C-alpha positions in Angstrom: 0.0 -0.1 0.0 0.8 3.7 -0.5 1.4 6.5 2.4 0.2 9.8 1.5 2.6 12.3 1.1 1.2 16.1 -0.2 -1.7 14.4 -2.0 0.5 11.7 -4.2 0.0 8.0 -2.4 3.5 6.4 -2.7 4.7 2.5 -3.1 4.5 0.7 0.0 3.0 -2.7 1.1 0.5 -3.3 2.8 -1.3 -6.8 4.5 -5.6 -6.4 4.2 -7.8 -8.0 6.2 -9.2 -8.4 3.1 -8.2 -11.4 3.8 -9.8 -12.6 5.9 -13.3 -13.2 3.7 -13.3 -9.5 2.1 -15.3 -10.5 -1.7 -14.2 -9.7 -5.0 -17.2 -8.9 -7.2 -17.6 -8.6 -10.7 -15.0 -7.8 -13.7 -12.4 -5.2 -14.2 -12.8 -3.4 -16.9 -9.9 -4.1 -19.7 -8.8 -0.5 -19.1 -9.5 0.8 -15.4 -10.6 4.9 -15.5 -7.0 6.6 -13.7 -9.8 7.4 -10.2 -12.9 5.7 -10.0 -15.5 7.5 -8.3 -16.7 5.4 -4.7 -18.8 8.1 -2.2 -18.8 6.1 1.0 -21.9 6.3 2.3 -22.9 7.7 6.1 -20.5 6.4 8.9 -21.8 2.4 9.8 -21.6 1.8 14.1 -22.4 -1.5 15.7 -22.5 -2.8 18.7 -19.5 -5.7 19.5 -22.3 -8.0 19.8 -23.5 -7.3 16.3 -19.7 -7.5 15.1 -19.7 -10.7 16.6 -22.9 -11.8 15.0 -22.3 -10.8 11.5 -18.3 -11.8 10.9 -17.2 -15.7 11.7 -14.2 -15.1 14.6 -10.7 -14.4 12.0 -12.9 -11.8 10.3 -14.2 -10.1 13.6 -10.2 -11.1 15.4 -8.1 -9.3 13.1 -10.8 -6.5 12.2 -13.0 -5.6 15.0 -9.6 -6.5 17.7 -6.9 -5.6 15.0 -5.2 -8.8 14.3 -3.5 -10.2 11.5 -3.7 -13.1 9.6 -0.8 -16.4 9.0 1.0 -14.9 6.1 0.3 -16.6 2.8 -3.0 -18.2 4.4 -5.9 -16.0 3.4 -8.5 -16.4 0.0 -7.1 -13.0 -1.6 -3.5 -13.2 -1.0 -2.6 -15.3 -3.9 -5.7 -14.3 -6.3 -5.9 -12.8 -9.7 -9.5 -12.3 -10.4 -10.5 -9.4 -11.9 -12.8 -6.8 -10.2 -12.9 -4.9 -6.9 -12.5 -5.6 -3.2 -14.3 -4.9 -0.9 -14.2 -4.1 3.1 -15.9 -7.8 4.9 -17.5 -5.9 7.4 -19.6 -3.1 5.7 -18.9 -4.2 2.1 -17.0 -0.5 1.2 -15.4 -0.8 -2.3 -11.7 0.2 -1.4 -9.7 -1.0 -4.2 -9.2 -2.8 -7.6 -7.6 -6.0 -9.1 -5.9 -3.4 -11.6 -4.1 -2.1 -8.1 -3.3 -5.0 -6.6 0.5 -6.7 -6.7 3.2 -8.9 -6.1 4.4 -7.7 -2.9 6.3 -10.8 -1.0 5.4 -10.6 2.3 2.1 -13.0 1.9 -0.5 -10.6 2.4 -2.3 -9.2 -0.5 -1.1 -5.6 -1.3 -2.6 -2.9 -3.0 -0.4 0.1 -4.9 -3.3 2.3 -4.8 -7.2 2.6 -3.1 -10.4 3.1 -5.8 -10.2 6.5 -3.2 -8.6 7.6 -0.6 -11.4 8.9 0.8 -12.2 4.9 1.5 -9.6 4.6 4.0 -8.4 6.5 7.1 -4.8 6.4 8.3 -3.3 6.3 11.8 -0.4 5.9 13.8 0.3 2.9 15.5 2.6 2.5 17.5 2.0 -1.0 19.2 4.5 -4.3 19.4 7.4 -1.0 20.0 7.2 0.1 16.6 5.8 2.8 15.0 3.3 1.8 11.5 0.5 2.8 9.9 -2.6 1.3 10.5 -5.0 0.8 8.0 -8.9 1.3 9.0 -12.3 1.3 6.6 -13.9 4.8 6.1 -16.9 3.5 6.5 -16.6 1.6 9.5 -13.9 2.0 11.1 -12.5 -2.2 10.1 -8.4 -2.7 11.1 -7.8 -3.3 6.8 -3.9 -4.0 7.8 -0.5 -1.3 8.4 1.8 0.1 5.7 5.6 -1.6 5.7 
């Protein structure tokens, strides 16, 4: 994934919780537009019990508790289907398969989101290091970290 600097996304790598159960929907066009218009609907707020009822235990652990799935274990880390990757929690469209690349990390990695407004980047100082956590802007699902 990339970090935003002066309005431009710099190359980097991001492993995503999308692999914990997001969907790849539809086929991507032969040539995608430079920037797909993605509007974020109203913020989704649910109780812990509602999230637990909606998600599998692994999806809940990764997206709601900032967990990490084992590298090379998720359904999407080696997926090459054309389509759009959506948030497993709220269905918000986040990434195009045309922006996915092989990072060597074992997690799905993208060099650009469909819309900068669809993601929240937040400093994470856990585990004795400084990283950038990536969240879904619509439902605050943990999607991964910028590496």
